[in-house]
C-alpha positions in Angstrom: 121.8 -45.0 75.3 124.3 -47.0 73.7 123.6 -50.5 73.0 126.5 -53.0 74.0 126.7 -56.0 71.7 129.3 -58.8 72.5 130.3 -59.0 68.9 131.0 -56.5 66.4 129.9 -56.6 62.8 133.3 -57.5 61.6 133.5 -60.4 63.8 130.1 -61.6 62.8 131.0 -61.3 59.2 134.2 -63.3 59.8 132.5 -66.0 61.6 129.9 -66.2 58.7 132.7 -66.5 56.1 134.5 -69.1 58.1 131.3 -71.2 58.4 130.6 -70.7 54.7 134.1 -72.0 53.8 133.7 -74.9 56.0 130.2 -75.7 54.3 132.1 -75.3 51.0 134.7 -77.7 51.9 132.4 -80.4 53.1 130.3 -79.9 49.8 133.6 -80.3 47.8 134.6 -83.4 49.8 131.1 -85.0 49.4 131.2 -84.4 45.3 134.8 -86.0 45.3 133.4 -89.1 47.3 130.4 -89.4 44.9 132.8 -89.2 42.0 135.0 -92.0 43.2 132.1 -94.0 43.6 130.7 -93.4 40.3 134.2 -94.3 38.9 134.2 -97.6 40.8 131.0 -98.3 39.6 131.8 -97.7 36.0 134.9 -100.1 36.4 132.9 -102.7 38.1 130.4 -102.6 35.3 133.1 -102.9 32.6 134.9 -105.8 34.1 132.2 -108.4 33.8 131.5 -107.3 30.3 135.1 -107.6 29.4 135.5 -111.1 31.0 132.2 -112.4 29.1 133.4 -110.9 25.8 136.7 -112.9 26.2 135.0 -116.1 27.4 134.7 -118.6 24.4 132.9 -121.3 26.4 129.5 -119.7 26.2 127.0 -120.4 23.5 126.1 -117.2 21.2 122.5 -117.5 22.9 123.8 -117.2 26.5 126.2 -114.3 25.4 123.3 -112.4 24.1 121.3 -113.0 27.2 124.2 -111.9 29.4 124.9 -108.9 27.3 121.3 -107.9 27.4 121.3 -108.4 31.3 124.4 -106.2 31.8 123.1 -103.3 29.6 119.6 -103.6 31.5 121.5 -103.3 34.7 123.3 -100.0 33.5 
C-alpha cells in the first residue's frame, strides 16, 4: 500500500531552506539595528564630554566631578 503524502521531500526541504533564509535575514536586520543603536549611544556619550572639555566657565573641581559622573555612566 502506497502512502500518499501531500508534499515531497524536495518541497519540504525547499520550504525549510526558505524559512531559514527568512530567519537569517531577520537576525541580520536585528544585529544591524543594535549596531546602529550602539553607535548612536557612543556619539551621545562623546558629545557631552567634548562640550564639557571645551567649557571654561566650570571650576576645576566641578569639571572633575562631571568627568567622574560621565565615566561612571559608561
